[in-house]
KEKOL-809466 format. One line per 4 residues: their letters; for each residue x, z, y of C-alpha. Coordinates in Angstrom, 2 decimals, padded with zeros to 5 digits. Example, Ala and Ser with C-alpha at 12.3 -4.5 7.8 and 13.67 -1.06 7.14 Angstrom:
<nodes>
AS) 012.30:007.80:-004.50 | 013.67:007.14:-001.06
</nodes>
This chain:
<nodes>
XXXX) -007.03:-004.92:-011.16 | -005.63:-008.22:-012.23 | -004.17:-010.92:-010.02 | -007.23:-013.07:-010.71
XXXX) -009.38:-010.45:-008.91 | -007.37:-010.67:-005.69 | -008.91:-012.31:-002.64 | -007.08:-015.40:-001.38
XXXX) -003.72:-014.58:000.19 | -003.71:-014.90:003.96 | -000.53:-016.53:005.19 | 000.10:-016.19:008.92
XXXX) 003.25:-018.29:009.14 | 005.57:-015.31:009.71 | 004.57:-012.87:007.04 | 004.26:-014.05:003.48
XXXX) 004.19:-010.62:001.82 | 001.39:-008.17:001.13 | 002.37:-004.54:000.78 | 000.85:-002.74:-002.21
XXXX) 000.15:001.00:-002.27 | -001.30:003.24:-004.97 | -000.48:005.95:-007.44 | 002.63:005.13:-009.48
XXXX) 000.58:004.90:-012.67 | -001.62:002.20:-011.08 | 001.35:000.37:-009.57 | 002.97:000.22:-013.02
XXXX) -000.24:-001.20:-014.53 | -000.60:-003.85:-011.83 | 001.16:-007.17:-012.35 | 002.54:-007.86:-008.86
XXXX) 002.39:-011.49:-007.77 | 005.60:-012.78:-006.16 | 004.31:-012.32:-002.61 | 003.44:-008.64:-003.08
XXXX) 005.81:-005.67:-002.79 | 005.69:-001.87:-002.91 | 007.50:000.89:-001.05 | 008.80:002.29:-004.35
XXXX) 012.21:000.71:-003.80 | 012.33:002.50:-000.42 | 012.01:005.94:-002.01 | 015.10:007.95:-002.52
XXXX) 015.57:011.02:-004.64 | 015.96:013.59:-001.89 | 016.36:017.34:-002.50 | 012.75:018.06:-001.50
XXXX) 009.35:016.39:-001.61 | 009.10:016.70:002.17 | 012.34:014.77:002.65 | 011.08:012.09:000.26
XXXX) 007.85:011.93:002.29 | 009.75:011.49:005.56 | 011.56:008.46:004.11 | 008.33:007.07:002.64
XXXX) 006.47:007.51:005.94 | 009.28:005.86:007.90 | 009.30:002.88:005.52 | 005.50:002.57:005.74
XXXX) 005.49:002.70:009.55 | 008.21:000.05:009.71 | 006.35:-002.26:007.30 | 002.96:-002.01:009.01
XXXX) 004.48:-003.39:012.18 | 005.15:-006.71:010.44 | 002.18:-007.16:008.09 | -001.57:-007.50:008.49
XXXX) -002.91:-006.48:005.08 | -002.14:-003.89:002.42 | -003.50:-003.96:-001.11 | -004.52:-000.53:-002.46
XXXX) -004.51:-000.59:-006.27 | -005.86:002.95:-006.67 | -009.51:001.92:-006.55 | -012.41:002.01:-008.99
XXXX) -014.27:-001.01:-010.34 | -016.38:-001.19:-007.15 | -013.19:-001.14:-005.01 | -013.79:002.44:-003.79
XXXX) -010.69:004.52:-003.09 | -009.73:006.98:-005.83 | -006.85:009.42:-006.50 | -006.65:010.56:-002.89
XXXX) -003.83:013.06:-003.43 | -000.11:013.45:-002.77 | 001.87:010.67:-001.11 | -000.98:008.19:-001.51
XXXX) -003.32:010.45:000.48 | -000.67:010.81:003.16 | -000.07:007.02:003.24 | -003.80:006.43:003.68
XXXX) -003.91:009.02:006.47 | -001.02:007.24:008.23 | -002.89:003.93:007.98 | -006.05:005.47:009.42
XXXX) -004.11:007.14:012.23 | -002.52:003.78:013.09 | -005.91:002.07:013.38 | -006.11:000.38:009.99
XXXX) -009.40:000.18:008.03 | -010.18:-000.22:004.33 | -012.42:-002.96:002.93 | -012.83:-004.25:-000.62
XXXX) -009.45:-003.12:-001.97 | -007.40:-003.96:001.13 | -006.31:-002.21:004.30 | -006.38:-004.32:007.48
XX) -005.20:-003.91:011.05 | -008.00:-003.52:013.58
</nodes>
């Protein structure tokens, strides 16, 4: 997905950032515009995958309190979710459990 394929950025006056989630390989391929950010910087190299997940989940829950859209870059050409495994699967499950819904490459608050 290129930045030219993104829908217009919605600016609500307070939040000027869109969170981006996806598999690391897709995040590395995606050229992030200045107003987009990932949780990658929030991840720490903990002794276990479960400890890393706890930090990732905490960061995600904190961010979704202050944003209203999340770009998911692990999608196919029709914007269907792909690669539903590992941390990405768990992130998507958190979003669903918090009342978010997926549409055309983005997650939105209900």
